[in-house]
Legacy VTK file of the C-alpha trace (Angstrom):
# vtk DataFile Version 3.0
C-alpha trace
ASCII
DATASET POLYDATA
POINTS 511 float
3.287 -17.203 27.928
0.183 -18.029 29.974
-3.474 -18.465 29.064
-4.943 -19.922 25.950
-6.844 -23.065 25.144
-4.830 -25.856 26.757
-5.333 -29.416 27.899
-5.418 -30.145 31.669
-1.958 -31.694 31.332
-0.572 -28.521 29.701
-2.150 -26.317 32.383
-0.577 -28.424 35.113
2.866 -28.149 33.472
2.477 -24.363 33.150
1.557 -23.964 36.837
4.499 -26.126 37.935
6.825 -24.205 35.604
5.797 -20.814 37.071
6.280 -22.124 40.629
9.769 -23.369 39.781
10.638 -20.089 38.065
9.575 -18.217 41.181
11.844 -20.371 43.343
14.919 -19.410 41.328
15.241 -16.156 43.290
15.659 -18.203 46.468
18.040 -20.949 45.390
19.079 -23.091 42.419
19.594 -26.627 43.767
20.126 -29.563 41.454
16.628 -30.844 42.230
15.127 -27.590 40.906
17.206 -27.779 37.737
16.183 -31.436 37.373
12.557 -30.324 37.577
13.085 -27.796 34.786
14.671 -30.525 32.643
11.713 -32.848 33.263
9.211 -30.105 32.359
11.191 -29.358 29.200
11.190 -33.038 28.231
7.444 -33.284 28.903
6.745 -30.156 26.847
8.868 -31.526 23.993
6.866 -34.765 24.098
3.604 -32.801 24.126
4.795 -30.746 21.139
5.626 -33.937 19.252
2.154 -35.305 19.984
0.510 -32.104 18.738
2.600 -32.321 15.549
1.365 -35.883 15.036
-2.201 -34.600 15.371
-1.522 -31.872 12.800
-0.056 -34.436 10.407
-3.119 -36.652 10.848
-5.443 -33.692 10.233
-3.651 -32.819 6.994
-3.562 -36.458 5.896
-7.300 -36.941 6.472
-8.148 -33.690 4.653
-5.915 -34.589 1.705
-7.385 -38.085 1.326
-11.012 -36.917 1.487
-11.981 -33.313 0.786
-8.889 -32.261 -1.177
-9.174 -35.368 -3.331
-12.967 -35.347 -3.826
-13.620 -31.590 -4.036
-10.294 -29.862 -4.816
-11.820 -26.605 -6.084
-13.601 -26.022 -2.784
-10.929 -27.498 -0.496
-7.697 -26.085 -2.019
-8.061 -22.478 -0.710
-8.646 -23.730 2.830
-5.724 -26.142 2.539
-3.381 -23.391 1.295
-4.389 -21.053 4.121
-3.760 -23.757 6.740
-0.293 -24.355 5.271
0.457 -20.645 5.809
-0.217 -21.199 9.519
2.260 -24.094 9.578
4.880 -21.987 7.806
4.517 -19.145 10.342
4.932 -21.527 13.270
7.883 -23.238 11.562
9.743 -19.940 11.112
9.359 -19.084 14.797
10.426 -22.610 15.786
13.577 -22.323 13.627
14.585 -19.046 15.312
14.106 -20.560 18.758
16.168 -23.623 17.789
19.010 -21.259 16.837
18.788 -19.543 20.250
18.781 -22.910 22.048
21.829 -24.027 20.068
23.684 -20.823 20.996
22.867 -21.149 24.711
23.991 -24.780 24.750
27.272 -24.032 22.950
28.091 -20.981 25.090
27.432 -22.867 28.344
29.556 -25.961 27.638
27.391 -28.169 25.413
25.547 -31.341 26.368
26.616 -33.912 28.971
26.481 -37.279 27.168
26.307 -39.190 30.449
23.251 -37.383 31.870
21.621 -36.142 28.688
21.386 -32.684 30.314
23.108 -29.362 29.680
26.580 -29.043 31.210
26.008 -25.388 32.045
22.418 -25.689 33.207
23.224 -23.757 36.434
25.111 -20.997 34.577
23.457 -17.654 35.441
25.626 -15.460 33.224
25.204 -16.829 29.704
21.408 -16.309 29.508
21.350 -12.574 30.466
24.405 -11.937 28.278
22.884 -13.438 25.126
19.191 -12.731 25.682
19.338 -9.315 27.429
22.684 -7.710 26.571
22.503 -8.799 22.927
18.757 -7.981 22.717
17.860 -11.510 21.620
14.925 -11.623 24.063
13.555 -8.356 22.651
13.761 -9.772 19.138
12.134 -13.007 20.289
9.276 -11.154 21.970
8.548 -9.292 18.733
8.696 -12.551 16.734
6.270 -14.236 19.153
3.686 -11.464 19.075
4.047 -10.968 15.306
3.501 -14.699 14.748
0.430 -14.633 16.999
-1.119 -11.718 15.100
-0.410 -13.294 11.711
-1.908 -16.620 12.791
-5.099 -14.944 14.036
-5.273 -12.840 10.865
-5.625 -16.060 8.824
-9.053 -16.639 10.418
-12.331 -15.059 9.374
-13.132 -11.983 11.513
-16.150 -13.682 13.100
-13.967 -16.605 14.239
-11.169 -14.571 15.828
-12.958 -13.843 19.093
-13.836 -17.477 19.553
-10.289 -18.834 19.548
-7.757 -18.765 22.362
-4.096 -18.690 21.363
-1.656 -19.194 24.233
1.292 -17.961 22.136
2.006 -14.505 23.570
4.833 -12.578 25.238
3.413 -10.125 27.743
4.886 -8.635 30.902
3.908 -10.896 33.841
1.649 -9.523 36.565
3.855 -9.130 39.672
2.931 -10.632 43.005
1.899 -8.288 45.808
4.778 -5.983 46.868
7.010 -7.599 44.219
9.103 -5.731 41.677
7.508 -5.437 38.261
9.596 -7.066 35.536
9.407 -7.068 31.778
8.766 -10.303 29.927
12.415 -10.350 28.877
13.756 -9.896 32.420
11.260 -12.323 33.985
12.194 -15.254 31.764
15.768 -14.507 30.636
17.137 -11.794 32.951
19.507 -11.722 35.893
19.346 -14.774 38.157
17.805 -17.058 35.526
19.971 -20.193 35.043
20.561 -21.530 31.566
18.472 -24.672 32.306
15.405 -22.546 33.150
15.889 -20.402 30.031
15.977 -23.537 27.873
12.681 -24.672 29.413
11.181 -21.238 28.631
12.230 -21.571 24.987
10.836 -25.116 24.778
7.545 -23.850 26.241
7.332 -21.122 23.585
7.797 -23.828 20.938
5.001 -25.834 22.565
2.699 -22.775 22.634
3.476 -22.077 18.973
2.666 -25.654 17.983
-0.620 -25.561 19.923
-1.531 -22.229 18.295
-0.731 -23.686 14.873
-2.953 -26.690 15.605
-5.905 -24.547 16.761
-5.740 -22.265 13.713
-5.423 -25.194 11.279
-8.431 -26.969 12.799
-10.488 -23.773 12.647
-9.591 -23.158 9.005
-10.165 -26.707 7.766
-13.419 -27.032 9.733
-14.922 -24.415 7.387
-15.299 -27.123 4.756
-17.524 -29.277 6.971
-19.509 -26.258 8.152
-20.358 -25.458 4.567
-21.589 -29.018 3.968
-23.857 -28.928 7.016
-25.275 -25.526 6.085
-26.221 -26.792 2.644
-28.137 -29.992 3.372
-28.445 -30.199 7.207
-27.455 -33.872 7.123
-24.404 -35.324 8.854
-22.672 -38.653 9.028
-22.252 -39.774 12.653
-20.036 -42.401 14.241
-20.787 -43.327 17.848
-18.397 -45.594 19.744
-18.800 -46.914 23.294
-15.181 -45.955 23.915
-12.448 -44.159 21.992
-9.796 -45.961 24.022
-8.907 -49.579 23.317
-5.966 -51.811 24.141
-4.307 -54.448 21.998
-6.637 -57.410 21.557
-9.782 -55.447 22.399
-12.104 -54.853 19.395
-13.034 -51.297 18.506
-16.727 -51.003 17.655
-18.796 -48.051 16.498
-22.181 -47.324 14.972
-22.077 -45.322 11.744
-25.236 -43.696 10.404
-26.719 -40.602 8.783
-28.620 -38.118 10.928
-30.406 -34.836 10.302
-31.870 -31.974 12.322
-34.378 -29.212 11.659
-32.718 -25.886 12.395
-36.108 -24.174 12.700
-37.504 -26.488 15.400
-37.040 -26.443 19.137
-37.626 -29.955 20.472
-37.791 -30.657 24.194
-34.441 -32.262 25.035
-33.454 -33.395 28.518
-30.704 -35.458 30.150
-31.345 -37.329 33.390
-34.476 -35.200 33.863
-32.793 -31.800 33.320
-33.859 -29.777 30.285
-31.134 -28.702 27.854
-30.898 -25.391 25.996
-31.438 -25.923 22.250
-30.133 -24.118 19.210
-31.015 -24.935 15.599
-32.772 -28.088 16.733
-29.835 -29.442 18.742
-29.234 -29.604 22.479
-25.844 -29.489 24.148
-25.198 -31.549 27.266
-22.267 -30.583 29.522
-21.445 -33.350 31.985
-19.941 -32.712 35.384
-16.219 -33.331 35.774
-15.485 -32.110 39.276
-14.872 -35.576 40.701
-13.144 -38.709 39.449
-15.327 -41.626 38.421
-17.433 -43.192 35.685
-20.677 -41.349 34.873
-23.732 -42.548 32.940
-26.394 -40.404 31.278
-29.347 -40.855 28.929
-30.982 -38.276 26.703
-34.732 -37.923 26.065
-36.104 -35.979 23.058
-39.790 -35.061 22.833
-40.995 -33.900 19.400
-44.408 -32.408 18.640
-46.263 -34.292 15.881
-48.538 -32.832 13.219
-51.577 -33.912 15.234
-50.346 -32.030 18.289
-49.215 -35.068 20.264
-45.661 -35.496 21.574
-43.477 -38.389 20.544
-40.608 -39.434 22.784
-37.199 -40.762 21.691
-34.546 -42.035 24.091
-30.818 -42.360 23.487
-28.951 -45.482 24.602
-27.181 -45.028 27.966
-23.904 -43.145 27.504
-20.897 -43.290 29.809
-17.824 -41.167 30.312
-14.921 -41.328 32.717
-13.400 -38.429 34.631
-9.738 -38.805 35.592
-7.147 -36.509 37.094
-4.766 -34.783 34.662
-1.310 -36.316 34.901
2.186 -36.085 33.551
4.308 -39.184 34.021
8.086 -39.252 34.150
9.601 -42.720 34.526
13.148 -42.768 35.958
14.290 -46.012 34.330
17.372 -46.416 36.543
15.493 -45.524 39.734
12.943 -48.356 39.661
13.928 -49.652 43.097
12.031 -51.265 45.971
13.654 -51.451 49.415
13.605 -54.355 51.843
12.025 -53.734 55.228
9.797 -50.749 54.382
6.458 -50.198 52.664
7.138 -48.991 49.118
4.205 -46.860 47.822
3.114 -47.497 44.219
0.543 -45.553 42.190
-1.035 -47.504 39.337
-3.283 -46.226 36.536
-4.169 -47.040 32.942
-5.569 -44.362 30.585
-9.212 -44.974 29.749
-9.737 -47.662 32.398
-11.260 -47.018 35.826
-8.886 -47.760 38.710
-11.559 -49.997 40.241
-11.157 -52.407 37.303
-7.370 -52.708 37.577
-5.753 -55.828 38.999
-2.164 -55.533 40.250
0.219 -58.341 41.180
3.936 -58.802 41.756
6.247 -61.785 41.251
8.542 -61.480 44.270
6.873 -59.819 47.247
3.424 -58.785 48.437
1.011 -55.932 47.648
-1.684 -54.267 49.713
-4.072 -51.449 48.825
-6.699 -50.702 46.182
-8.047 -48.159 43.666
-4.678 -47.272 42.179
-2.733 -46.856 45.436
-0.676 -49.778 46.728
2.182 -50.596 49.076
4.750 -53.202 48.113
6.879 -55.183 50.570
9.897 -57.243 49.521
12.239 -59.480 51.495
15.218 -60.539 49.339
17.686 -58.782 47.052
17.061 -59.315 43.334
14.269 -58.184 41.014
10.492 -58.277 40.932
7.920 -57.607 38.236
4.719 -55.633 38.918
1.992 -56.566 36.423
-1.255 -54.700 35.655
-4.329 -56.301 34.087
-7.940 -55.229 33.677
-11.322 -56.447 32.532
-11.451 -54.912 29.039
-14.710 -56.640 28.116
-17.310 -58.613 30.067
-15.613 -61.841 31.171
-12.315 -60.956 29.443
-9.250 -59.945 31.447
-6.161 -58.711 29.606
-2.590 -57.945 30.695
-1.956 -54.230 30.116
1.730 -54.148 30.958
4.388 -54.801 33.558
7.348 -52.992 35.095
10.492 -54.558 36.519
11.906 -53.224 39.786
15.238 -53.886 41.403
15.163 -54.925 45.071
17.867 -53.403 47.250
18.787 -53.100 50.888
18.211 -49.811 52.652
21.479 -47.784 52.528
23.761 -47.875 55.561
23.098 -45.098 58.064
25.780 -42.902 59.622
26.653 -43.032 63.284
26.056 -39.782 65.166
27.118 -38.569 68.601
26.190 -35.162 69.939
24.222 -34.612 66.734
27.296 -34.957 64.488
29.234 -37.625 62.612
32.632 -36.430 63.735
34.627 -33.218 63.946
35.350 -30.754 66.708
32.959 -29.816 69.487
33.195 -28.606 73.062
34.218 -30.953 75.843
31.114 -29.822 77.768
28.859 -30.911 74.894
30.575 -34.316 74.649
30.359 -34.949 78.413
26.596 -34.269 78.362
25.832 -37.051 75.848
24.613 -40.520 76.814
23.799 -42.340 73.555
25.082 -43.136 70.058
22.560 -42.878 67.196
22.310 -44.182 63.622
20.782 -41.723 61.152
19.804 -42.173 57.507
20.530 -39.074 55.451
18.595 -38.109 52.284
16.406 -41.217 52.345
12.708 -40.722 51.605
11.364 -43.660 53.586
10.656 -43.712 57.321
13.322 -46.267 58.176
14.849 -46.369 61.664
18.099 -48.034 62.732
19.052 -49.113 66.236
22.643 -49.245 67.511
23.433 -52.731 68.880
27.034 -52.335 70.041
30.138 -50.134 69.761
33.549 -49.406 71.237
34.677 -46.019 72.557
38.338 -45.002 72.862
39.203 -41.899 74.901
42.723 -40.646 74.146
43.944 -37.712 76.237
47.053 -35.819 75.117
50.257 -37.750 75.846
48.318 -40.673 77.399
47.321 -44.129 76.228
43.770 -44.514 74.996
41.127 -45.980 77.305
38.966 -48.571 75.496
35.449 -49.465 76.658
32.470 -51.215 75.065
28.686 -51.036 75.043
26.185 -53.732 74.024
23.496 -51.212 73.064
23.236 -47.695 71.736
23.508 -46.260 75.243
26.858 -45.473 76.871
27.895 -48.051 79.454
28.812 -46.995 82.984
32.505 -47.340 82.175
32.113 -45.199 79.074
30.213 -42.519 80.981
32.978 -42.390 83.574
35.681 -42.145 80.903
33.776 -39.412 79.062
33.271 -37.401 82.256
37.051 -36.889 82.551
37.757 -35.492 79.083
39.357 -32.085 78.691
40.038 -29.897 75.664
42.447 -31.646 73.333
41.057 -35.129 74.076
40.234 -37.343 71.078
37.219 -39.685 71.263
36.928 -42.596 68.815
33.786 -44.649 68.180
34.594 -47.889 66.367
33.213 -51.424 65.738
29.743 -49.872 65.494
26.908 -52.262 64.583
23.279 -51.360 63.901
20.085 -53.136 62.845
17.430 -51.599 60.553
13.869 -52.526 59.566
15.121 -55.291 57.279
16.586 -57.123 60.307
20.111 -57.272 58.853
23.056 -56.262 61.024
25.207 -53.473 59.582
28.737 -52.428 60.393
28.962 -48.627 60.373
31.920 -46.375 59.631
33.860 -45.161 62.697
33.526 -41.542 63.808
36.109 -39.333 65.573
35.657 -36.216 67.747
38.126 -33.637 69.019
37.195 -31.969 72.306
37.654 -28.222 72.420
LINES 1 512
511 0 1 2 3 4 5 6 7 8 9 10 11 12 13 14 15 16 17 18 19 20 21 22 23 24 25 26 27 28 29 30 31 32 33 34 35 36 37 38 39 40 41 42 43 44 45 46 47 48 49 50 51 52 53 54 55 56 57 58 59 60 61 62 63 64 65 66 67 68 69 70 71 72 73 74 75 76 77 78 79 80 81 82 83 84 85 86 87 88 89 90 91 92 93 94 95 96 97 98 99 100 101 102 103 104 105 106 107 108 109 110 111 112 113 114 115 116 117 118 119 120 121 122 123 124 125 126 127 128 129 130 131 132 133 134 135 136 137 138 139 140 141 142 143 144 145 146 147 148 149 150 151 152 153 154 155 156 157 158 159 160 161 162 163 164 165 166 167 168 169 170 171 172 173 174 175 176 177 178 179 180 181 182 183 184 185 186 187 188 189 190 191 192 193 194 195 196 197 198 199 200 201 202 203 204 205 206 207 208 209 210 211 212 213 214 215 216 217 218 219 220 221 222 223 224 225 226 227 228 229 230 231 232 233 234 235 236 237 238 239 240 241 242 243 244 245 246 247 248 249 250 251 252 253 254 255 256 257 258 259 260 261 262 263 264 265 266 267 268 269 270 271 272 273 274 275 276 277 278 279 280 281 282 283 284 285 286 287 288 289 290 291 292 293 294 295 296 297 298 299 300 301 302 303 304 305 306 307 308 309 310 311 312 313 314 315 316 317 318 319 320 321 322 323 324 325 326 327 328 329 330 331 332 333 334 335 336 337 338 339 340 341 342 343 344 345 346 347 348 349 350 351 352 353 354 355 356 357 358 359 360 361 362 363 364 365 366 367 368 369 370 371 372 373 374 375 376 377 378 379 380 381 382 383 384 385 386 387 388 389 390 391 392 393 394 395 396 397 398 399 400 401 402 403 404 405 406 407 408 409 410 411 412 413 414 415 416 417 418 419 420 421 422 423 424 425 426 427 428 429 430 431 432 433 434 435 436 437 438 439 440 441 442 443 444 445 446 447 448 449 450 451 452 453 454 455 456 457 458 459 460 461 462 463 464 465 466 467 468 469 470 471 472 473 474 475 476 477 478 479 480 481 482 483 484 485 486 487 488 489 490 491 492 493 494 495 496 497 498 499 500 501 502 503 504 505 506 507 508 509 510
């Protein structure tokens, strides 16, 4: 399911998907299954966007060529519809497989929106391998690919890349070779990963459908150009606009002499020409806004050269990205620097202005750190200069402000339980540790009580005004023997937000 003509965003998703699939052999934690779900959701969104593009392509063709020149346009239109029908049949079969996997693994969880049996490793091999559904699917995929390519003229087939394919993956060095069926639906593949594989096949099929349709319908325009060598051109400073920003473009008729070879250069570098036209390929190895200007020198009938210059052209290079917004996880924490990445499609990060209503921001060029001081909410707003002298609000996001979670007290590297008396006697300090918290937040113990209760004796209570054991506590701890119970209670700690926290008591049993 790799290869093909894909956008940078699709390539990134494919790479991440293969990495996650490789990790399945090691472990299947919830975070890995969450990642598969997010990739599946992103692929589904991408598929929907491609379908919108297909619909727009059909609509434009129907309103222009099919309406104005039906005799010439109808055969191309009918052939493109065959491509859509092929992709639709494959999509229907995959939807049936997805429905079966969901039903056999417990259905959908209405609270999470995810599959109840996403970690089930038995249902996928049983349905896809034992019942030969994966073998049937592989044949359907490759048959659909061949039929789609067959719709194109022979001379166009080598020039199109179709990512819809089901081939045995190339194994890593010293790894066991697996068939396509076993690699994506075999033993050890959880149901959640199999669903993502099926969604990806649907995405590949939709992309293949789109590429074939565009190739077929473009034949109409090619014929027009070959007949009269004239073309209508629309040139816009930018194809990306925001609400309130006017969209402007120059529309004119242009022509080229296919038998001439003018001298065409960009920024001083000569371009290769074909049929009177030069093709400029701009660099895209680094983010930023680039400007170029073309110069065309044409030989006149008297032997002199006449020079024409294009207006300065600009383009922006940005990193490919896939954005997943966890609506219920928009949280900023008091006392730590909260990193924020800010971007707006089509607008350079240097032109973005970021502000927040309840807190402070530092940073620049899309990377910021937010600091907040009080529980509540804050709104981060993004604006940009969309035209000379005109700044416009692009959007805002509301964040909840919360305290850092309470840490857990630890003694001898544990938060309670049994350990050797020797280990307990060797300790001199109580710690407060935050578990499963992404920020570098440290807590300091301010005070605590320690109760040493030997078997059949009253407990000895002592206190400390810091995280370190007091002299009395050290002396009491030095006398413990197996069977002694040690309690730590009334524990207080202070974190980076400056607030004092009361921590849960911990209990140890000396062995």
